[in-house]
C-alpha positions as CSV (number, residue, x, y, z in Angstrom):
1,M,-0.4,31.3,-9.2
2,N,-1.3,28.3,-7.0
3,T,0.7,25.1,-6.4
4,E,-1.5,23.1,-8.8
5,W,-0.4,25.2,-11.8
6,I,3.3,24.9,-10.7
7,K,2.7,21.1,-10.8
8,V,1.5,21.4,-14.4
9,Y,4.6,23.5,-15.4
10,I,7.0,21.1,-13.7
11,A,5.2,18.1,-15.3
12,A,5.5,19.8,-18.7
13,V,9.3,20.1,-18.2
14,F,9.6,16.5,-17.4
15,E,7.4,15.7,-20.4
16,V,10.1,17.4,-22.6
17,I,12.7,15.2,-20.9
18,W,10.9,11.9,-21.4
19,V,9.8,12.6,-25.0
20,S,13.4,13.5,-25.9
21,G,14.5,10.5,-24.0
22,L,12.3,8.2,-26.0
23,K,14.1,9.3,-29.2
24,H,17.7,9.6,-27.9
25,A,18.0,7.1,-25.1
26,D,20.6,4.5,-26.0
27,D,22.0,3.1,-22.7
28,P,20.6,2.0,-19.3
29,L,21.2,5.3,-17.6
30,T,19.3,7.4,-20.2
31,W,16.5,4.9,-20.3
32,F,16.3,5.1,-16.5
33,V,16.2,8.9,-16.6
34,T,13.4,8.6,-19.3
35,I,11.3,6.3,-17.1
36,I,11.7,8.5,-14.0
37,A,10.8,11.5,-16.1
38,I,7.6,9.8,-17.3
39,A,6.6,9.0,-13.7
40,I,7.2,12.5,-12.5
41,S,5.5,14.0,-15.5
42,F,2.3,12.0,-15.2
43,Y,2.2,12.3,-11.4
44,G,2.2,16.1,-11.7
45,F,-0.3,16.1,-14.5
46,I,-2.7,13.7,-12.7
47,S,-2.3,15.4,-9.3
48,A,-3.0,18.9,-10.7
49,G,-6.0,17.5,-12.7
50,K,-7.7,16.5,-9.4
51,K,-8.1,20.2,-8.4
52,L,-8.0,22.1,-11.7
53,P,-10.3,21.7,-14.8
54,M,-8.9,18.7,-16.6
55,G,-9.4,20.0,-20.1
56,T,-7.4,23.1,-19.3
57,V,-4.7,21.2,-17.5
58,Y,-4.4,18.8,-20.4
59,A,-4.2,21.6,-23.0
60,V,-1.5,23.5,-21.0
61,F,0.5,20.3,-20.3
62,V,0.5,19.1,-23.9
63,G,1.0,22.6,-25.3
64,L,4.0,23.4,-23.1
65,G,5.4,19.9,-23.6
66,T,5.1,20.3,-27.4
67,A,6.7,23.7,-27.5
68,G,9.4,22.6,-25.1
69,T,10.2,19.5,-27.0
70,V,10.6,21.4,-30.3
71,I,12.8,24.0,-28.6
72,A,14.9,21.3,-26.9
73,E,15.4,19.5,-30.2
74,I,16.6,22.7,-31.8
75,I,18.9,23.7,-28.8
76,F,20.3,20.3,-27.8
77,F,20.0,18.0,-30.8
78,S,20.7,20.4,-33.8
79,E,17.2,20.1,-35.3
80,P,17.0,22.6,-38.2
81,I,15.4,25.9,-37.3
82,K,12.4,26.8,-39.5
83,V,10.7,30.1,-39.1
84,S,7.3,28.6,-39.9
85,K,7.8,26.0,-37.1
86,L,8.7,28.8,-34.6
87,L,5.7,30.8,-35.6
88,F,3.3,27.9,-35.0
89,I,5.0,27.2,-31.6
90,L,4.4,30.8,-30.7
91,L,0.8,30.6,-31.8
92,L,0.4,27.4,-29.7
93,L,1.9,29.2,-26.6
94,I,-0.4,32.2,-27.1
95,G,-3.3,29.8,-27.1
96,V,-2.1,28.0,-24.0
97,I,-1.5,31.3,-22.1
98,G,-4.9,32.5,-23.1
99,L,-6.5,29.4,-22.0
100,K,-4.8,29.6,-18.6
101,F,-5.9,33.2,-18.2
102,V,-9.6,32.5,-18.8
103,T,-9.7,29.5,-16.5
104,E,-11.1,30.2,-13.1
105,E,-8.7,29.4,-10.2
106,P,-10.2,27.2,-7.5
107,N,-10.3,28.8,-4.1
108,A,-10.7,27.6,-0.5
109,E,-14.4,28.3,-0.4
110,T,-15.3,26.4,-3.6
111,E,-12.8,23.5,-3.5
112,G,-14.8,21.2,-1.4
113,A,-18.2,22.5,-2.6
114,E,-17.9,21.3,-6.2
115,L,-18.5,17.6,-5.7
């Protein structure tokens, strides 16, 4: 796994933080954390998209962010657990993992040649 994919995963974690923050922020500190999470999330997403296929990066970023947000709402904010919701999240994650596996990784020889 290269550092660009690690950026996507970290960006997705911060996406979960800011999406939850938009719903639950109610004081200056939580709004500050939400804004910082937005900046980190989009920096990682945009930075990784410069070297990886943008469509795949976007799908993985949004898929992990969506699954993470649903799971965070269940764990931290007492959202009711529905088996159907969990099954669809599992299906989403299977799709994201599959998309990641079928996407070719850039290597040192082709990185500069694809302009």
